[in-house]
N, C-alpha and C positions, 0 to 999 in steps of 0.2 A: 503495499501502499501506500502512496508516495505520504510523505510527511504532512504535517497541517501549519501551517506559519499563522502567529494572532498578531494581528496589524493591530497596537492600540489608536481607534478612530479619532476624530475631533468631529465638532458640530457646528456646525453653518449657518446663521443665522439671519433674522433680516432677507431671505432668497427673495429679490425682486419675481424671478421666472414660476418661482410657487407660490404667491400673495405668502409672501415671508410666513411662511412655512419653516420650520426648525429639521435640517437636515445632518445624519450620526451620514459622516466621510471619510476616505480614506483619499488623495494623491493618487490618480489613477497607472502613473508610473510605480508606485508601489504593489503594487496589485498583478502589472504586467510582468515585472521585474521577478519577482517570486514563482508565477505563472509559469514563465522562462527557464526559472533554473526547475524546473518540473517539484515544483508541488503544491500544494491548495492554500491559497490566503484566506486567513476567515477575519473581517472588520469586525475586534471586540466595539461595542457600546460604549461613551461614557458612562460609568457604574456607581456600583456602592465600593469601597476600597474592600466589604469585608465580602465582598464575591471576585476577587481576585483569583483567590484558590482553588475555585470551582472552575475559575476561564483557564488558570494554566495546564491544570490537568486534562483539556479535552486537547491541547496542542503540544505542538514535537518544538517550539520553539518561539520565541518575544522576539518583533519586531516594532524599535521606537521610531515613530515617525514625524518630521515638523512641526512646526503649528507655533501658536500663543511662545510670550516671554517667558519661564521659567519665573514663580512671584518669588522676590527678593525676603519675602517674611518667612520663605521657608528655611534659607541660610543669613539666617541677624541682621537683615540690616531695610533700611524703610525704603521706599519707591522714590527712586530720583527722577529726575525732570525730563530725565530719556528714555525711560521706560514705556514698553510699547503697553498691548493687552493681552491679558494673565485670564488666567480658566482655573480660579484652588479647586475647583472639580475634575479635573480633566487633570491636573499635579498628583492629587491627591492620590484615585484611580492607580494612572501607571506610577508612583510610587505606591502601590500596594502591590503591581504587578512585581517590578522588575524585583521587587525582595521576596515573592512567590515563587520566581522563573529562576530566581541566586538560591531559593531553599530545597524550589523540585530539579537540582543543578539542569535545565533546561538552556540552552543556547540564547547566545539576545545579542540580535543587531540593528545599534541608534543609529539614526541621521539627524543632524543638526540640532532641535530643539531636542531629538532624542536623546543624543549625547552630553547636552546639559542638565536636561533633566537626573540624568545617571547617575552623572558628577555630584548633582546636590543630592542625590535617594545614599549618596553617602556622606555626606560630609563636606561632601567640596565647596566650591564658591564660585561665582561666577561675574564678571565685569556687567555688570547692566546696560549699557553698552562702550561699543570696541572700542571709542573716543577717550574711555576715563582708562585705555590700555597705556602707560608712561613712554611706550618706547613703540607706538604705531608710524609704522611708514607703509603699511598694502591696502590694497580698495579690496575691504573684504565683504562691501554690497555692492558687487559688479555693477558696471556703465552699460555691457556690452548683453548677449543675450545669456537667455541661465542658459541654456544646454550646454554652452560651450565655456570652455576654461581660460581664467582669467587668470591665475596665479600658480608659480610654483609651491611646490611641500617637497619639504627634505628628510626621510624615508628612513627608520631603522632597520637595514635592508630583515636584520635577521629577524622579526613581526612579521605576520600574519599579512599586512599590510603591505610590506618589503616584499614578501615572496609573489603576493600579487601586483605588483608595480615596483620595481627596485630602488635603486633609493631618492627618485627625483622622479614626477607625476606632476601635472598639468592639471585643475583643480578649478571646478564654480566657484561661487562663494556667496550667499545671498543671508548675512546672520549681520545681530546689532548686536548679539549678547556672546559671550567669548570663556574661556576658563579658566580662570584667577586661577582658584587652590584650588589642586588636581588631589579627587578624596586618594585617602590611602590603601584602597584595595586594586588601584589600579594602575598603570605604566604608562607618560606619555609615549606615541610614537612614529605621531609627523609634526611637524613644527610649519607655521609658514616662516615666511624669511625675515619676517620682523622677530618669530618667537612662540607666536600665541600657538595653546597647541592643537594643530588639527585631526590625532586623531588617537585614540588612545585601546588597550587591551586590559583582561585581568593580567593580574601577576599569579595568580594560583590559575594550576594545571588546573585544576581541577571544576573551575569552570572556564566557559565558552561564552567569553564576551567581549565583539571588535566593537567601536564607536568610530562614527567616522562624523567632523566640522560640515562638510560640503555635502552635496546634492547629487548622489549616483544613480537617481531613477530619472533627472533630469536628464541627464548626459549621453544617458546609455545610445539612443538612438543616433547619435553621432560621434560615438566611442564604446564602441563595444568590451575597452574592457572595465569598465565601471558595473559587467552582469557578472563580473568573474564576482566581485561581493558579494553578491545575491546566491551566487551559485554555491563560490564554498560556507554563507551560512546556510545552506539548505543541507551541501555536504557534515556541516558540523553538527548538525538536528538527526542528521541517520545514523552518524557514526553516538550519539550518543542513546538510541535508540536500539542501537546494538549492541 
């Protein structure tokens, strides 16, 4: 049987095309990438954190997608004037999903907001806006088309990311929050040229976690290497299943 991949969903409000009805969704790029990796995507609606165990028991891996800012209250800061929209219910549910996935030893792949949320869930902190980073020297919200790579990253060659992309690669970039303090269970494995963390993985060999700051699901139509992140994720779930 193909592995089931749980994708933590988002909610769209005030959709003019649907008379303002709230819509549970995930970007199509994640669905397509999981399907192309020969797995079955299952979108989780934002739910009661107490139900995280039930959700995770039904799937073989957890994918954390992009979206709203992570609330700074979760890492002990008040919201700055640069903070964007947050969704506390989504934060709470996804943190519960993360902790349950780790408890059940199920692989995690996190993208953009997913990377940030995963870091905060385990005690890390964020820059509420990349402009707060003192060494900022790279454009992290690109003005070119988002399916196109915009800046280079340096990669730890011995990491999972390194085995896919080598020591350097060009990625897209569309984030205004960024990792400030990396949580203890994780190790940084990729950096932008100005030193911001662009990817991390679990330190423990018993946990299968890969998190990236860029949006590979958007680049896949023009860069097939990005599909390998999803294919690797599905292979990690199959390995755990066996």
